[in-house]
Every structure is written in C-alpha cells, then in structure tokens.
KEROGU-585308 format. One record per atom (N, C-alpha, C, O): residue in one letter; x, y, z. Coordinates in steps of 0.05 Angstrom, whole numbers, plus 5000, padded with zeros to 4 digits. Each point is the difference from the previous one (the first is absolute). Example, Ala and Ser with C-alpha at 12.3 -4.5 7.8 and 13.67 -1.06 7.14 Angstrom:
residues 2
A526448865156 A498250245000 A501850245000 A502150005013 S497250214973 S501650245001 S498550225014 S501050225004 
This chain:
residues 108
X903480025763 X500650044973 X501049744989 X499549964976 X501949865037 X501349764992 X497549814997 X499949854980 X498150155038 X497949804995 X498350074973 X499349824985 X500350425009 X498650084977 X501549904973 X498949884982 X503550175020 X501649904974 X500049694998 X500049894977 X500049955047 X500149725000 X497249954987 X499849844982 X498150295027 X497549924992 X499250034968 X498349894987 X503550315005 X499750044970 X501349764983 X499049904980 X503450035031 X501449774988 X498149745003 X499749874979 X499250065041 X498449785004 X497950024977 X499749824984 X498950415016 X497850014980 X500849994969 X498549914982 X503850195013 X500949974972 X500949744993 X499849924977 X501249915042 X500749714993 X497549805002 X500349764994 X497450355013 X497949815001 X498050004979 X498249845000 X502350344982 X497950024978 X501550014974 X502250114997 X496549764983 X501250034975 X499050254984 X497850105006 X503749984977 X499350284985 X497649944980 X500449884979 X497150225028 X498149984981 X500350154974 X498549924982 X502950265014 X500550124976 X501849824981 X499549994976 X502449885034 X501949834989 X500049745010 X501949945014 X496249874982 X500249755012 X502149834989 X501150054979 X499749725037 X502449884992 X499449854975 X497749924996 X504350034985 X499649894974 X501849754998 X501849975017 X497949874965 X501949764997 X501150014970 X499350174984 X502249635010 X501449994977 X499449754985 X499349805013 X500750194959 X499749754986 X502550004981 X500650194986 X500749585014 X502349984980 X499049754983 X499349785009 X500750304963 X499449784982 X502649954983 X500950174985 X500249585018 X502449934982 X498949804977 X498549815004 X502450274972 X499849854977 X502849834991 X502050144994 X498049625005 X502449854994 X499549804977 X497849904996 X504350064989 X499949814977 X499949745014 X500849975023 X498149824961 X500049755013 X502649885008 X500249835017 X501750264970 X502949925006 X501150135022 X502149925010 X496650294999 X500850205023 X500650274995 X499450155018 X501749964962 X501050304997 X497550165004 X497849904998 X502550355009 X497450195003 X499450094974 X501750024982 X495550055015 X499050094973 X499450305002 X498250065016 X503050124971 X499350255002 X497850144982 X499649894978 X499350275025 X498050144980 X497249874999 X498350064983 X501249765039 X497249915000 X498050165014 X500750095022 X496949974967 X498350175014 X498449815019 X499149794992 X500750305032 X498749865022 X497750205010 X500450255001 X497349635006 X497850175008 X499149905030 X500249765006 X499050405009 X498949945025 X497150075003 X499550244998 X498749615007 X496950065001 X499049905023 X500949795009 X496850355005 X500050304994 X502550135014 X501349895018 X499250344972 X498550224990 X500950054972 X499650224990 X501549574995 X500850024971 X502650194997 X500250204985 X501849715032 X502550164997 X501849794982 X499949755002 X501950414980 X501749864983 X502750075004 X500650235006 X501649544993 X502850105000 X501249814983 X498949784995 X503850314994 X501249824983 X502849905016 X501550155012 X498749594984 X502549895014 X502650124990 X500450044976 X501450025044 X502850094995 X502049854991 X499249784992 X503450275006 X501849814991 X500749745015 X501149804991 X497850245037 X499949755019 X497749864994 X499949785011 X498050284974 X497749844998 X498150095020 X498049855004 X502350375009 X498150075024 X498450244993 X500950204988 X496649765020 X498150255001 X499250025030 X499449815014 X500650434995 X499050075030 X497550195001 X499650194985 X499049735035 X497350175002 X500050085033 X500749845018 X498650394985 X499350085031 X496850015001 X498650154987 X500849695030 X496649965001 X499150055028 X501550005019 X495550044982 X499149975027 X499749715007 X499949834982 X500150115043 X499649715007 X497349924990 X498150155000 X502149574990 X497549924989 X500549754980 X502349924999 X495949984988 X500049794982 X500150094971 X498450174991 X503549734994 X500050094972 X500649744981 X500649785010 X499250264962 X501049824980 X502150124987 X499950244995 X502349614997 X502250044982 X499249924971 X499649764996 X500250394986 X499349924974 X502450074981 X501250225000 X499349574983 X501850014979 X499749824978 X499149785005 X501550274971 X499549834976 X503149974991 X501350194992 X499749575010 X502849934997 X500049784977 X498449814999 X503650234982 X500749804982 X501349765009 X501950035015 X497349724976 X501649795009 X499749754984 X497749934996 X504349944994 X500349774983 X498450034974 X497649954999 X503750144982 X498850034974 X498150274996 X500450225011 X497949754974 X497850244999 X498250005021 X498050144996 X502149755026 X497950015024 X500850195020 X502450085002 X495450005014 X500350195019 X498749905024 X497949864998 X503350205026 X498949945026 X498750245010 X501550195005 X495749835001 X498850195012 X500049975032 X498649835011 X502850335002 X500449975029 X497750195016 X499550234992 X499549665027 X498250155016 X500249885027 X498549825009 X503750295005 X501049895026 X498750155021 X500150254998 X498449625026 X499250145023 X502750055018 X501949845001 X497950405011 X502250085020 X498850185020 X498250154993 X502649845031 X499250155025 X502550175007 X502249905004 X497250364997 X501950195007 X499550115029 X497950125004 X504049865014 X499650085028 X501550255004 X501950064985 X497350105034 X501350255008 X502949985007 X500749835017 X500950324972 X502850005009 X501549744992 X502149925011 X496649964970 X501649754991 X500350004970 X498850174986 X502849645003 X500049974971 X499249704992 X501349815008 X496650184975 X499149744991 X501449954975 X500750204986 X499949575007 X501749954977 X498149754983 X498849825011 X501450244959 X499049814983 X501849984980 X501050204990 X499749525000 X501849934976 X498249904980 X498349835007 X501950274965 X499049884979 X502049904980 X502150124996 X497349664990 X501949904982 X499150054974 X497649994994 X504650074988 X499750094972 X502049814983 X501149815011 X499350254963 X501849854984 X501350234983 X498750154985 X504049865019 X501550224982 X500249924970 X500450184983 X499249605013 X499949874971 X497550144988 X500250034975 X497750055036 X497750124987 X499950284998 X498450124986 X503450015028 X500250305003 X500950124974 X500350254997 
C-alpha cells in the first residue's frame, strides 16, 4: 500500500496540469517624466487584445499564457503631442514581466 501511494505522488509531481497550464504575469507601469505614477491610462496587450486601466500607483496587470506580446498605449507628452508605444515583451510561466512607459502629467 505504501509503494502505491508513493507512485501516485511521483506521477503527480512529474506532469503539468493540461487543463490549467502555468501562466505568467505582465505588469505595466506608467509614470510621469518627473517620476510620479499616472493613473487612468488605458494599456492594451496584443495579441489577444486585452485592455486594462492603470490604478492609483500607475500600474496595470495582466495574467497571460507564456509567449510574446506587445504593450500598446497612446500617451500625451510635451505639448499637444502623443507617444504611441508598441513595446515587445516576453511573458514566462510563473514569472512577472515588467514594462515601464513614460507620460507627462502636464498633458493629462
């Protein structure tokens, strides 16, 4: 009986769950050129075209399958201009990838 239970433990530890494969996280931070966080900025991850808005700390977080993505955002900066971000990022299983984007509070 003890050998049988030990075999089940070994099998369970050797295989990933095919129904719930491991995922990773992407943290996008938007800051003003002088440093403070910028809340209320819409950030998009493509593919699969997911959108989130930065919180009071200037952070938008996404849970994603491992793979390659782009972070897109259209941020105001210096006068009536805008910066169109299209930043490549790789998300690995069980890890958090980070991207920081710069904006200008004076344009908000």
